[in-house]
N, C-alpha and C positions, 0 to 999 in steps of 0.2 A: 643621484639619479637625474637623468635628463628627460624632462617632460615637454620639451619643445615640439611643436607641430612642424612636420616637413613632408614634402612630396618625394616618393620613391618610385622608380620604374623597375619592375621585375618581370622576368619571363617565366612562364610555367605552361605545362601541357596538361590538358584535361579533355575528357570525352564529353561532348554535348549530345545528349539523346534527343534528336529531333523527333517530331511526330512520325515522319516518314520512316526513320530508322527503327523506331519502336514497332511500327506496323510491319516492317520487313522482318524483324526478328520473330514477331508473333506469328506471322504467316509461315515462316520456315519451320516453326515449332509445331504447326498444325498437322493433323493426319489428313488424308484425302477426304474423308467424310466431313471433318470439321471445316476444311477449306471450302467445300461445296456449300455448307451451311452459311459460312461467312459471305460467300459470293451472293447467295440468295438474299441474305439480309441487306447487303450493300445495294443490290439492285432495286430493292423495295424502297430504300431511302434516297437513292440517287437516280433522278430521271434521265441523266445523261448516259447511264450505263445500260446497255442492252446485252442480254445473255441468251445464248442458244445452246441447247443440249446436243452434244455430238454423239449420236447413237449409231450403232452398227446397222447397216442396211441389209435386209433379207433380200438379196438379189434374185434368188430363185422365185420368191413370191412376187417380187416387183416385175420380173419379166413375164411371169404367168398371167398377171393382171394388167399388163401394159395395153393390150388391145381391147380387152373387155371392160376395163375400168375397175375401180376398187369396189368390191361387194362385201357387205357385212353379212356374215352367215349367222343366222339365229336358229337355234334348235327349238323346234316347235312340236309339241306332242298333241295331236288333235283330240286324244282321249282325256287329256288332263292338262289344264292350263298351267299347272305348277310342274315345271320340268327341273329336276334336281341338277341337271348338267348346267343349267343357267344360273344356279345359285352360287353366291360367293361366301366363303367361310368367314365368319366374323369371330374374333377372339372374345371370349367371355372370361372375366376374372372369377376368382373363387367365390366372392360374395354374391355375384349375379347368378353363378352356377347353382349355389345352394338355395338362394331365394326362389329361383325358378322351380326347383323341386318341391319346396314347401308349398308353393302356390298350387300344386297338384293334389295336395293332401286334403281330405275331407275333414277339416277341423274348424273350430269356431274362429271368428275374427280376432278375438282376444288371444287365442293360442297362436294364431299366425303372427300377431304383433309381437308376442313374446319370443317366438322362434326367430323372427327377423332381427329382434333386438340381440339375441344370443349370437346370431350369425355375424352381425355388425361388430360384435365384441371380440371376435376371433382374431388372432394374429395371422400373419402371412403363412405360417407353417400349419395353420388349422387348429391351434390350441386355444382353449379358453383360460386365459391367465388371470382373470379377475376372480376375486373370492365371491362365494355365493352370497355372503352377507352384504357386500357392496352392491351387487346386482339387484338383490331383493329390495334394498333401500331405494335404488333408482327406479324400481318398478312400483313403488308405493302408490303413485297416482292412479295406476290401473287396478289397484286392489288385488295384486297377484300374490297368492300364498306360496309357501315353500313347495307343497305337493304339485301345484300347477307348473311352477318353474322347473322342477325336476322331470316332470312328464314331457315338457317341451324340450328340455335338454336331451332327453332320451330320443325324441323324434329327430333332432338335429344329428345326433350320433348315428342314426340309421341311414343318413344321406350318403351319397357318393361324392368324393372318395371316402371310403371307410376309414375311420380313425379321427375325422374332424370332430371338434366339440370335446375332445379329451382334455382333462385338466392337468395331466402330466404324461410323461412318456410311458409309464407302466399301463395306465388306462388306455392309451392310444394303441399299444401293441395287443392288449387283451381284446379290445374291440375288433381288431383285425382277425385275431385267432377265432373268436366266437363267430364272426361272420363267415369264416372259411368252412365251418362245419367240422373242423378237426379239433374239437375241444379235448384237451388232455390235462389231467390234474398236475402231472409232473411239469409239463410245459408252462402252465400258469404259475406254479410255485417258483420255477426258475426265473420267470419274468419279474415276479414280485420281489424276489430276494437277491438275485445274483446278476443284475445287469452290469455291475462293475467288473465281475469275474469274466463275463462274456467279452467285455471290451478289452480285457487283458489276455483273452484267449486261454484262460485257465480251465480247460475242459476237465482235466483229471480231478481238480479240486471240486468242481461241480458234481461230477460223477460220484465221488466219495461222499460228499455232503448229503446228497439226495438218495444214496444207496441204489443207484441204477447202473446197468451195464454200460461200459465205455462206448460201445457202438451206438446204443440207443441215445446216450447223452450227446454224442457227436451229431446225430440226426436231428435232435431237438434244438441244439445250438444253431445248426444250419437253417432250420425252419425259422428261428427267431431272427437271424441275420437277413433272411429274405424279406422280412416285413419292412414297411416304410416308416421311419421315425418322424418324417415331416410330410404327411399326406397332403397338406395344403399346396405344396409345390407343384402338384400335378395340374393344378389350374392356375395358380398364381405364380408363374415362373418369373425368373429374373429378366431384366431388360436385355433384349438381344442386341449384341454389338456386331455390326456388319464390318467385315474387313475387305477393303478394296486395295489390291496391289498398286503401288505407285509406279513401279517399273516391272518390265517383263524381261526375263533372260532366256534366250534361245540359242541352241547350238546349230550353227549353219556352216557347212563345209569345215568341220573340225575347229570352228572358232566360235567363242561365246559372244553373242551380240546383246547389248543392253539397250532397251528403248523405253520411252515413256508410255504408260498405259493411257491411251486416249479414250477407251471405252467409257461411255456415260459421263464424260467430263464436259465442262462448259467452255464455250467460245465467247470471249468478251469483246464487245465493240462499243465505240463511242457514238452516240446518237447524232447523226448529221444535222438534224433539225436545229439543235441548240447551237451548233457551230455557225450556222447561218444567222442566228439571232445575234451572236457576238460580232459578226462581220457587218451587220446592219447598223449604220450610224444613227438611225432614228430610234433605235430601241431604248427602252427605259434603262437609266444608269443602274438603278437598284437591281433590276432583273439581270443586267450584265454582270454585276458583282456576284450575284447568287450563282449564275451559270459558271463564272470563272472558278469560284471555290469548289463547285461540284465537279468541274472539269479536272481541276488539279487532283481532287480526291480520286476520281475514276482513273486518271492516268497513273497516279501513284500505285493504286491497287494492281493495275495491269502489269506495271514494271516489277513490282514486288513478287507477283506470282511467276513471272518469267524468270526472275532471279532465283526463286525457290526451286523451280523445275530444273534449272541449270545446275544448281548446287546438289540437289538430290541425285541427278543423273551422274554427276562427277563422282559422288560418294559411292554410288552403286557400281559404277565401272571399276573403281579402285578396289572395292570389296571383291568383286568377281576376279580381278587380276591377282589379288593376294590369296584368295581361297580357291584357286583354279583346281586344286586336287579334290576339294569338296564337290565341285560341280562335275568333275569327271568320274569320281568313284563313290561319292555318297557321304552322309553325315559323319561317319566314323573318322574321316580323313580331314576334318576341320582343323585349322592351325590356330595357334594363339594370335590374337590381334587386339590392338588397343586403339582408342579414339585418336590418341596423339600420333600413332603411325599413319593413319589416314590423313590427319591434319598436315603432317609433314610432307606427304606425297602430293596433295592437291594445293599446298601452300596457303593454308588459312588457319584461323584460330581453332583450338580444340572445342571451344564452346559452340562454334558454328557447326562443327561436325556433330556435336551432341544434339543440337536442335534439328539438324538434317536427318538424324537417325531416329529421333523420338516419334513413335507411332507410325513409322513408315514400313511398308511391306513390299517384298519382291516375289514374283511368281517365277519359280525355277523348275527345271525338269523333275525335281524331287518333291514339288509341292510349294505351298506359300510359306515363306519364312519372314519373320520380323527382322529388320536390319540388325537389331540388337543381338540376335542369335549368333551372328558371325563374330562378335567381340567376346573374348574370354581370356582369362589369365593363363599364364604359362607354367607348366611343371616340367622340371628336367627329367629326362629318361636316362636309363643306364648307358645308352649308346651316345650320350652327350647331345641328343636332339631335344626338341621341346614338344610337349603334348599339351593340347588345350584342355581346360577344365570341362568344356562342353563335350569333347570326345570321350573323356574319362567317365563322365556321367552316362553317356550313351553305352559304354562298355558295362558299367555297373548295372544299368537298367536291363540290358540284354542278358547278363549273367544271372541276375535274380529271376528273370522271366523263365529261364530254362533250368532253374535249380530243382532239386527234389523237394516238393512241398512238405513232405513229412520230416525232412532234415534240412531246413533252410540254412543258407550260408550266413555266418556271423560276419561282422565288420572286419574282424581280424582275418578271417578266411578270404574275404574279398580283397583285402590288402595284399595277401600272399599271392592270389591269382593275378593281380595287377603287376606285382613284382616279377612274376614269372614271364609276363608279357613285356618286361623291360621298363615298366612304369613304377617308380618308387613313390608310393603314397602312404602316409601314416594312417593308422586305424581311425584316429579322430577326424582326419580329413575325409575318409570314406564315409564315416557317420554323418558328417556335415553335408556331403553331396547327396547321400541317401535321403536325408531329411528334406533337402531342397527339392528332391524329386517326389516328395510326399509318399515315400515308401516306408512302411512300418518296420520296426526292428525284427530280428529273426524269431524271437519268442512270440510275437504277434502275428507273424506270417505262417507259423507252423499249423499244419492241418493234421487231424488225427484220423 
């Protein structure tokens, strides 16, 4: 073996991820909302970056007030200083909503404290998941006995929305039934014993078990299904996600035009004051270095945003070109399309298209669609053409929507209907698409 040291010169290729390249890829991957948040964040940290929101001008209002000047209209009610039209709605979560109601009860301070403790212990669905033993142990310092605790729990269970404070699903549904004034012994028994049968839509089995007529059983099951199993959601809803289209597609003179959505976007500018500081030879060197670094950062952000907009617009234009039949006739005419098809047309890497598609939306004549909607796998039809999985899902959804609810179509029947339309799809593929559409099986869709 040769252990001698020697120098060798070799050639190799490797990708070096610079900070600017990393930022460029990250910005391309962002949605419009995420990008605006990034711009706001950068503007707070970088004094060289000025941002202005580009908003649509209400020209009618502008012209109307041009001569008279801008006037702020205030609704004033001389009979009452509190005018409801001037009030702004403020969102209140579940816990604040319940605590506000308890504050109106004429109960002792101890009872209010216990009630608020119970309210704070509820989960977002409105359920009390902790055991009574654990809660009583935590309330020892207040000398709260079991009777006081249960009385306070009963008060919480009377609050709006009805069903909060329940310790399980059965109690939640029974609270709602009792509050509705339609107490029915058969109804209560079904809730207590047969929620699993209701979930499986086994109405005949419930009817036979409780020895009640079929039609009455159907009515009772419908009544139970109309109840809310998660009452806390009425106040404590999930975070709202706002969708802003990145591009807009319009048909002008029988041609589809794609353009960037400029509404509510930001216009970036480099602050001229700091440019002058750099030109000034008497300026402090440390200050100059700081300004240079911030100038590079601001310039890099502006360039990367311009690059992002250019890439997204190219992808959108190519999608519209490839899916022209969709834009002319509607969603059922969408064609199979893959990311690599777009990458080949616009001459870029597939990963770039993937980032340019992620979280991006376009406003079309048929509504707002995510870019990803236009990409789907291909299935061969009997006439040797190709159908997209998206269009097949659309057909399945529409077919199920118009089916006889008392005799719902099985996956096998749906497969045969598609075959008659010239689309050969196996039963298991139909079942897969149906599940992706979150449509239950035929047995669970059946109505009696």
